[in-house]
C-alpha positions in Angstrom: 93.0 90.4 91.1 96.3 88.8 92.2 99.8 89.5 91.0 102.6 87.1 91.7 106.1 88.6 91.4 109.2 86.5 91.5 112.5 88.1 92.0 116.1 86.9 92.4 118.3 88.6 94.9 121.9 89.4 94.0 122.6 90.0 97.7 120.6 89.8 100.9 117.5 92.0 101.3 116.9 93.5 104.8 113.4 94.9 105.5 111.7 96.0 108.7 109.0 93.8 110.2 106.4 96.2 109.0 107.5 96.3 105.3 104.1 96.7 103.5 104.5 100.5 103.1 107.7 99.9 101.3 106.1 97.5 98.8 103.3 100.0 98.3 105.8 102.8 97.6 107.7 100.7 95.1 104.4 100.0 93.2 103.3 103.7 93.3 106.8 104.8 92.1 106.7 102.4 89.2 103.4 104.0 87.8 104.0 106.6 85.1 104.2 109.9 87.0 103.2 112.0 83.9 99.6 110.8 84.3 99.4 111.9 87.9 97.5 108.7 88.6 99.7 107.4 91.5 99.0 110.4 93.6 95.3 110.2 92.9 94.9 106.6 93.8 97.0 107.0 96.9 95.4 110.1 98.3 91.8 109.7 97.1 91.2 106.1 96.1 88.2 105.0 94.0 84.6 105.0 95.1 81.6 107.2 95.6 80.5 109.4 98.5 82.1 108.4 101.8 83.1 104.9 100.6 86.7 105.0 99.2 88.7 101.9 98.3 92.5 101.9 98.4 94.2 99.8 95.8 96.6 97.4 97.6 96.6 94.7 100.1 99.5 92.3 100.5 100.1 88.8 101.7 103.3 88.0 103.5 106.5 87.8 101.4 107.7 84.3 100.8 111.2 82.9 100.5 114.2 81.9 102.5 114.5 84.4 105.4 115.5 84.8 109.0 114.4 87.4 111.5 117.2 89.4 113.3 116.9 92.5 115.4 113.2 93.1 114.4 114.2 92.9 110.7 113.5 90.3 108.1 116.6 89.2 106.1 115.8 87.5 102.8 118.4 85.5 100.8 118.2 83.5 97.6 120.4 80.7 98.9 
């Protein structure tokens, strides 16, 4: 399954080069914590026996950006 998220930035967004863990944290935090599901899928994953599958892989973020001092700076304009 693929999810496409479009977002407008009111100001610049600065991320480290290795930003995937930040995206993953945003998704986990958006899950309803009262179900306890986010902790389970992060720590345990889904599967049987020794085979466990984690939930998220990411493509590169797209948009207007520049790289400065090992950081990616995204802008809407």
